[in-house]
N, C-alpha and C positions, 0 to 999 in steps of 0.2 A: 453280717451281710453288707454286702459292697451299696454304695448309693448310686442310680444313674450317673451318667457322665451327662454336665450341661447342655444343651443342642449351640452348635458352631451360630457364632454371630452372626449376620448377612451381612452382607459383604456390600459397604454404600455403594450407591452407582456413582456413574463417572459428573454426573450431572452435580449431586453431593456432593462428591470431592471439588469440582469444582468451584461454585460455591460458597465452600468453607476456604479456601483459598484466597478469592480472590473479596468475597463480599460477607463475612462472616454472617451471620445471623446472629449470635448473641455476645456480637466482637462490643469489648468497652474500651471507649476511646481512655489515651492514659490523662493521669493530672499534670497539665502543661508547664513544660520549665518558667520559669519568671524569664526568660529572652533564649531566642535561638538564636544562634550562627545564621541561619537559613532556612527559609520558610517555601515549601514547594507547593503551588497550589495546579491539583491536576496531576493524576495519578497510571500516565499511561505511557508512551515509548520515550517520551521526553522528561516526564517527569522522575519517573524509575529510574531513569540512567543519570539526571541529575542528584537525586537525593541518594544513591549508592555511589557516587564520586565524591560529594561532600562529607559522606558519612565515613569513608576509607580517607579522607583529611582528617578527621578528628576530632570535627565541630560538631557541636548541638544543630540536629537534622527534623523537621516537622515537616511532613509528607500528610496531605490532605484529598481526600477523593470524595467524590459528591455520589458514586454510581458501583461501578467494580474499578477493583487493579487493573492495569493491564492493556486498560481504551478501546479504540477501533478495531486494532493493530489484533490485540489476543479474541477480542470477545466479538466482532462485528468486520474482520478485514482479512487482513492477509493470512492469518493461519485459517478459518473455518473454509473460506475459500481457493485456498491451496487447494484444502485437502478436498474438497469437491472439484476441483479442476483435476487432482491427478485421480479417483475414483473415476470421471469420465473418461481420462487419458486411456485408462487400463478397457474399459469396459468399449471405445470404440477400437482401439487395438487386435480385444477380442475376434472383432468381425473383417480381419486382416490377417490372420494366421495362415492362409493360403499362399498370400505372396510371401511367406518366410520360411515357406518348405513343412510347416505344420497343420495337420490335419481340420479342416474347419468344423468346429464345434456350433453343434446344433442350437437352434436360437436360445440364447442364452435369456431367464428371465431378468431382470432386473427389481432388485430390494432395496428399494429409496429409502425405507428406515435402514436399513444396515449402512447405507451411504452416508445417513447421517448419525447413524448409531457410530460408526467411525468416526465421524468429523467430531464431535462429542469427546469423546477418547481422545485422539489426538491432542486437542485444546486443551484438557484436563492435565495433559500428560506436560503438554508446555506452560501450562499454567504455574507449576511448580517455585518456575525461574522466577515469577511474578508476585509469589503469595507475599502472603501479610506476614508468614511465619519466616521468610527468607529476609523480608523488610527488616522486621523487629529481630533478626539476630545483629545487620549490621549497627546496630544501637541505632535505627531510625523511629523513635512516636510518630506512627502509623494516626490519622485522624480519619474515621468517615463522618461525612456531613456535607449541607453547600454552604463553604465560607464564602465570604464577602471582606474585601478590604474596608475597614473603620475609618482608619485615617493614612496615613504615607507610612507608620510602623506598627502597622497591629493588624491582625486579619480576626475577624468572629462568623462564630456562625453558635447559633442556639445561645448558652448563657459562658460560654465559652472563648476567652479571648487569647492570640498568640500574638506576640511582640515578637519582632523580629530586627535583626541587621539587616541584613539582606534577604531577597526575596526573590524568586522563582514564579512565571505563569506560566505554565503548561497546560494549559485547558482544551486543548486539540480544535479539532472541527465535526462539523456531523450533516450528516446530508441537505442537499439544497432543497426546500419545499415546493411543491407543483406552484407554476403558477397560472395553471390549465384550466380554465372552464370547467366544474365538475366533476376533476379528479380526485380530488379529495372526497365528494359523497361515493363516488364509484369506490375507493378503496383500492390502497396502491404499495408496495413494499418498497423498502429502501436495503442500502448494503445492512441498516439496523435490524432487520426482520425479516429478510429474506432467507436468513442459516435457521428461520423460525419453522419452515413447511414440515409437515407433517407428511403430506404426500405428493409427487411428481405432479404440477400440472401438468392438463393433457396441450394447450395451449399457453407458451410468455408469453407475453407482448415486453421488449425491453426499452425505456425508451432513456435513450443516450449511447454513442458511439464512444465513452470512453476505455480509461483501462478496464473497470471493473466490468461495466455495462457489454464491453466486448467479451472477456471471462465466461461471465456469467451465461452471454449468450449459446457462447460454443461448447461448455459445459454442460447446458440441460440440453442443448438439442442433441450432445450426442448420450446423454442419459434419457433419453427417450419423448421429453417433449418438443412439440411443433411451436419452433422460434422464431416470431418477427422480431428486429428490430431497427429502428426508426432512428436515424440520426437526421437535425438538421443541417448541417454540413455536406460537403461532397466528399470530404472522405472522413474513416475512420481515427481515432487517435488522431485531433488537430496539432499536437505537439510533436509529432513523427513528421520524419518525410514520405512522401507521399507512395513512392517504390515500397516503402515498407509497409505500409495502409495498406495497397493495392494486394502484395501477397497474403495480409492475412483476411483482408475481403473475398478475395476468390476460397481460402484452405477452407473457411466458414460456410462460404456458400457451397461445395464440395459436401461439408457435411449435416448439409440442410438448410441450414437457418437462413431465411427471406429477410434478402436486406431490401433496406427504405432509405436511400441516402438522400439527398434534400429533398426531405420531405418535415413537415411541422407538423406536433400534434393541436390542435386547435383546440380541442374537448372534448370531455368522453360522457358517456350516458348509459346509462345498463337497459338494455331491453329484451323483451321475456329470459327475464333474468339472466341475461349474458350481457360482460362487460366489454361495450364500444369504443375505441378511441376513433377520433372523426380526425382526419389529417389531411393537410396540401401539400401537393408537390407541384410546381410551376403552372398554378391558378387549377389544376387537375385537384379534385378531392375526392378523398378515398374513406371507407372503413376500415377495423381492424378489430376482430374480434377474439377476447382472449381471457382466458380462467383466472390467469392471475398474472397484474401486471408491475415489472420493476423500473423504479423511478431511477436514473445513475446519471443526473446531470450535475456533476460536480457535490463540494462541500464549502461551509460556508464555518466562520472560526467562531468558537464558542467565548464570546466577550460579553453576554449579555448575563446580570443579576450576581454579576462578580462586586460589584461597586471601584471599577474601575476609577472613574470620577473620582472618589474618594481618596483615592492614591496618586493626583495627580496624574493620571497617565493617559493618555492620546489614543485615542480609538480612529482606525475607517473603519465604518462598517461592511466594507467589502475587502479589503485586505487584510484588518484584523489591526492587532498593537501594531504601533508604530515603532521601531526600532535604531538604531544607530546599525555600522557596519560590526560594533562589540556586542550589540541584542540586549544592549540597555534602553529602556525604556525612556521617557519621558521625566521619570522619577527615577531618580542617581542608583538607588539604593532596589530598583527592580528590576530585573531579567525576565526577558520572556524567549520561548523556543519553541521548538514545529510547528504543525499546522495553526496553531493560535496568532503568528503572525511572517508568516514563511510562505513562499509562494512555489514550492516544491513539497507536497504535501504528502509527504513520503515517510514509512517509521525510520529511515537509515539516515535520513537528512534529519528527522528531529531528535534522535538520537546524536548526530553528531551536531546540533547547534547544541545541543544540554549541555555537553563536556567543554564546548567553547562558554556556555554563558558559567558554569562552576568554576572554570580556571581565570575568566577573567573578574567574576565578581569575588574570588575566597585568596586568591592568590595573585591578585595585581596582573591578570597577564594582560596580554594586547589581543589576543587573538579574534581574525576576522570570521566574518563570518563569508565576505566574496571570495575567500580561499578554499573554502573546499572545495573538493572533486567528487562529486554525489555523482552515480550510476544509479540506474532504475531499468525497470522492466515487467511489461507487460504480459501476463502469463497462459496467454494464448497457444494454440500451437499452428505455425511455429512461435516460439516467443520471440519478444519485437524488445531488445533493451538498447540505453544512448547514455553517453557521456558525455559533458563539455560542450560544444559550439554544435550546433546547427549551420547550415549551407545559407540559408536565410542570415540568421542570428550575425554573418559571416561580414555579409552585405551590407546590413545594417550598418554595421560598427563601420563599414568600410574597410574591411579587414580580407587581403589578398589570401584567399586558399588553392589547394589545389586536392581533391579526392582521389584513393586509391582500394580500387572494388577488385574483392573476390568473391565470384558465386559461389555457391554453397555444392552446386553439382561439379562442380571441379574439388573436389576438399575429399579426399580418400574416403577419408571415416563417413562423412556424410552421407557420398554412396555404400557401402558397406550397410550400414543402418538403415537405409530410405528414407533417411530423411536429408534430400538434398535441396528442396524449398530455402529460399533465402539466400544472403549475402553476408559479406563482410567490408565495411565502407570506412576509410579513416582519413578525418581532413587534416591536411599538414598547411602552415605557414608556409606560405609562398617564398623560395630562395631558399627554406630553414628546412630543417629533420623533424621540427616543434609540432607534436602532435596536440593537433585543437579538439576536436571531439571525434569521438567513431557514430557510427550506427551498427548493430548486428539484429538481423533476422537469422535464428538457428533455433533445432531446438531444443541447444543447451546455452541460448544469448543469454541467461541470468547470469551464467558459471562463468560465462568468455568475455562480457563487460567488465568483471570485474578486474582481468589480467589489464584492461586498456585503462582502469581504473587506477592499478597502481604503477602503471609505466606513466601516467600524464602527472599523475603526484610526485614521482621520482623524479622527474625531468628528464628521461629517459627518450630521447628521439629517436625516429625513422632507422638511423644507422644502429644507436645499439640494439634495438627490437630484432632487425636484422641479423645480428650475431648472436641470439638467444637460440640453445637448443631448445626443442618442444617434443617431447612426446610424440612416436609415429606409430597408429592413425590415430589421430585424436583432428576433434573439431578445430580445435585452436590452433591447428596447422593453417587455417583461413588468414587468421594473422597473419603467421609470418610471412605468406605469400603475400600478400599486399607489402608487407616490410620490403622483402626481395623488390617486388614490382616497384617502389620506389628509388633503392638503391641501384635497379638496371636504367629507370629513366636518366638519376642523374649523372648516370656513365655516358650517357648519350652524345 
């Protein structure tokens, strides 16, 4: 008589697999080596990049993380937000089917739970590249715990001491807390908690018009929330050019986002079980009711409770750890990288700075962070991307420039795709063909800006760019058209 076959084991859900990779419940820290050549405090994008690069040099590496591997980018930033932005974009496109000759679907019911399930599934997939198994396989000793500097060459957590020859602080940054009376009592969400929502809020108030605030305002509006975004400046994305911000503002308004610019939130309360934000605009008082509130007013460096003073490391409460152009702190054996010390708080900037720190710390390099060419992008529709100098930055430095602009409604691929809002604007040092910066507003700006970053890093000027053959039709044709406009102008 044959024995009955065993029942198949249940497949672990995405969240279980995710946590197993980024913070294993039963993880046992390794026995520390006598001394590490390189100790990394913080396992976000900068910390992981640095630890991996150092391990490939063949040195002894320790990586210490207080919470989860992957940092903000993986857990509550780039990866989950872009997943939701994509879902919202697909849902919005379904309502435009007739514009493309397709039959208009009946009103599709949104399953918000599936949107969030997809986000978690994709986050789990990406986490494989940041997992404790991958890092351990590189020979990195991974420690979980709340570590701090005991002195200038030792880290401690619990009963564990880690001595090091060189170290890197990469503890990142966190969402800036509220200074609005009553908001903490009313309750709010930040980028650290918005992706834990289980139900789509009927009304969402977004405080802050920076990249994440704009992305989430547009995405949740497209998913079906009634969204109000409140910005105390006269435009969104204060770092971006005014015409770029205005295009985004019009796009969000078409989607149905209620926009309150030049508006300050001065208080919060609960009335009849409903959250109410009290606002002021040019001395005119107002109120906004919301079921959920997203606070997105910037990030502050994580410099507390890690014993920086004991290591002789000087900090600034607002800017973070003070570093020189080589990313050295005031302790010559300790470097810093990423959001904890840099003004540009982006994943790519964090990873790039981490590699500079490793080369300078372990290979006697002389790489400078000031030489980095760092592009960035806000992933709304249309996307807004930038690299290099803005016009006002050039003026502040008394650098004469000329700008060459191509509108996307003159670009064939943008026309065929029905995505012709935006422009490519390239800033050139006057009297030369040297490219100083570029702003791109387009459906694929996040990809197009990388061409400009490569061009600038390689020192290719507008004359060389005009001779580069591009595919046709492509949105990148706008970049070539701007270069051709430069050539025509110089021939006059």
